[in-house]
N, C-alpha and C positions, 0 to 999 in steps of 0.2 A: 152191179156195184162198181164203183171205181170212178177215176177222173179221165174223161175222154179228151180233155183239152191240154194236158200237160202243165196244169197250173201249180201243182203241188210240189213241195220239196221232195226230191228223190228219196231222201232218208225217212220219209213218212210211209213210203210204200203204198201209194194210192192206186197203183196199176199192177198188172193189166186189168182192164174192165172185164168183168166176168158175170155170168148169169147165175143167179141162185133162185130157188123155189122155196116159198115160205107158206107154213100153214096159217089159216086165219088166226089173228091175235087182236088184242086190244092195246091202244096206247093212249095214255092220259093227254088231254088237250094242252096242258101247260106243264112246266116244270113244277115241282113241289114248292109251295110258298111258305113263307115265315109262318103264316097263320096255321097252315096244315102241320108244319113240323112242331109248332108249339103245342098243338092238341095231342100229338104223339108223345112228346116229352112229358106233358102233364099227366097223361094216362098211364105211361109205362115207367116214368122215372129215369128214362134213358139219359146218360151223360155222353156227349160226343167225345171223339178223340181229341180235338183241339182244346176242349174244356179240361180234359184230364192232363194234357201236355202243359197247358197254361200259356201257350203262344201259337200264333198262326200268322200267315203272310198277308199284308195289306199293301195295296198300290200306294206308291209314296206321295201322291197328290191328295189322297183320300184320308190319310191318317187322322184320327181323333184320339189323341192320347197324350198323357203327360210325358215330358221329355225322358224320364227315367224308365217309362214303359216301352220306349222305342229302342230296340236292342241292337239291331245292325241291319245293313243292307245285304241282301243276298249276293254271293260273289259272282255268278254268271248272269244274273238278271237284276242288276242294281236298282231297277225301278220297283222291286219288291222289298218290303221292309218286314223284318221279323217283329211283331208287336205282342208284348205281354198282355194277356187279357182279351185278345181278339178271338172272337168265337161267333157262333150263329146268332147269338143274341146281341153281340156288339161287333157288327161286321167291319167297322172302321177302327175299332179299338175301344178301350173302356169308356171313353166319353161319348160313344155312340150308342144307338139303341134301335131296335126294330119296331118301336112303338108307333112310328108313322109309316112303316114299310110292311103291313100285313100282306099286301099282294105282290110284293117283290119275291123273287126266287130266294129260298134259303141258300146260304153259302157257308163256307168253312166246314163243309161236310166231306168226309172221307168216303171211299168206296165201301168200307165196313159200315159206317154210319147210314149210307144209303140202304144197304142190305137190311140193316136192323129195321128201318122205316118200312120198307117193303113187306117184310114179314109181319109187322104189326098192322099194316093196312090190307093184308091178304093179297098182295100184288108181287111183282117181281121187276127187276131191271130188264130193259129191252136188250136183246142181243144187238151186236153191231149191225148185222144184216137187217134186222127188224127196224132199228133206229133209222138207217139210211132210206129204207123203203118208205117209212112214215114221214120222214123229213122232206122227202121229195114232193109229197102231195100229189103224186100222179104224173109229175113232169119228168119223164125218164130222160136221163143223159144232159140235164140242164145244170148250170152252175148253182143257181139258187132256187128256193122254193117257188119263185115267181118267174123265173126265166133266166137269161144269161147276162143281163146288165144289172150292175150293183144299184144303180139309181133308177128308179121307176118313175119316169116323167118328172125328174128332178127332186122327188121326195125320198127321204130315207125309209127304207123297209125293214131296217133292223138296227139294233144297238151295238155300234162299234165305234172305234176311235176316229175322231176327225181332228186334223191339224197335224202337228209335228210330234210324233211319238218319241220319247215318253214325256217331253217337257211342257207341251201346250196342247190343250184340247179346246177346240173352238165351240164345242157343245152345240153343234148344228142340230143334233137330234134331241137335245135337252138333257142329256144324261152323261154325267162324269163316270158313274158306276152303274149299279143295276137299274133297270126299268121294271115297272109293273109287268107282270107276265102276259098281259093282254094289251100291251101298248100299241102293237102293230097288228095288221090284218093277218088272219090265219091263212095257212096254205090250203090246198084244194082237198085235204082230208080233215080240215078243221083244227090242225095243230098250230099253237102260237109259238113264235120265236124258236123254231128248231135250229135257227142259226143266230149267232150273236147273243148278247145279254150274258148267259153263263155257259160254260162247259158243262156237259151232261155226261155222267158216268154211265157206262154200258156194262153188261154182264161179262163180256169176254176178256181173256187175257190179250194183251197187245204184243204183236211181233211185226215190225216193218216188212219182214219177208213173207208174211202169211199169204198175201195175194198171188205172189210169184210161185208158190208151191201149190196153189189151189187146182183142184181137178179141171182139166180142160176138155176132156172127151165127153162129158156128161154134166148136166146141171146139178149143182149141189143142193140138197134139200136141208132146210133149217140148220145152216152152219152155226157152230157154237165157238168158233175161234180155236186157237192153239191149245194143246193139252197141257203145255208147260209154259212158264214165263213169270217174271217178277212184277210186271206192270199190268194195269187194266186200261181198257179203252176209254178215251174221252172223245166226245163228238160235239161239233157245232160251233166252236169258237166262243169268243166273249166280248164283253165291252172293251177290251183292251187290244183286240185284234186291228191291225192296220197293214195295208198292203206293203208298207215299207220294210216290214220285217216278219210278218205273220199273216198270211191270207187264208187262214184256216176257218174262215167263216163261210165256206162253201159246203154243200151237202156231202161231197166226196171226201172232205178233208178228214184226216185221222191224226190222233195224238194219243198219248198214254202217260200214266204216272203210276207210282207205287200206290197200292190200296190204302195206305195209312196217310196219304198226303192230303192236306187241306189248304185252301186259300180263299181269298175274297172274291174269286170269280169262278168257283166251281160249285155246281149244284147237281140236280139229277131229275129225271122224269121216269115215272113208273109205267108198266105195262102189265099185261097178263095174257095168259093163254085163253082162247075163246072156248067156253064150254060147248060141248057138242049136243 
């Protein structure tokens, strides 16, 4: 686990590189889609935290809402706008819909929402260690699931920002926001879009100092993250990542947020323990 290149922000705690041992497990090939989440909601009657709150964050160029529903820009990240009525059914605001987006990843889901879906589906969130191993697709020590170069023969292999962030997206990959979950080739383990598109919640608590205090005298088996902390791990980056400010679309990149946070670029992928 970890970043051998020194690419990451030191504050994210991507190093030192360390070895872990994992029991066999299962990982879904894609992030959970709108269609799958809709089945969950229809069956269970679940209401997401963003729906209960009545507001969520939408990227400023993607907002589809009446002026009165656009509440304010976020102070530290002004490209995010608090939009009344934005939720998983209305990812860009009340005037948007998932009607034509069944195969896009569900967004505006908190860590708690993801946990609820996993329980319903008989699955669980991946640990951070499981996520990274699966995301690498068998290529140990590489930046991306396909190698070390962002562009593979000139073609985009992931959904991230192109152009000048946050004002102009050239749409070289065809997507301003989310892409269908199977838009790009899978990695060596058959997982689609483990980097880019949407951030994916993991089970662990997030602590930037966690790797630095990791055992170094023996491999760690099935690590579960810190015992305490206010944030949960997010992995993989999203369609808003750009190397001018956030190159967290690498397999080693780490981030975190509070478990009740939701936005238009956060989703999740399920996994499970492998039955013996």
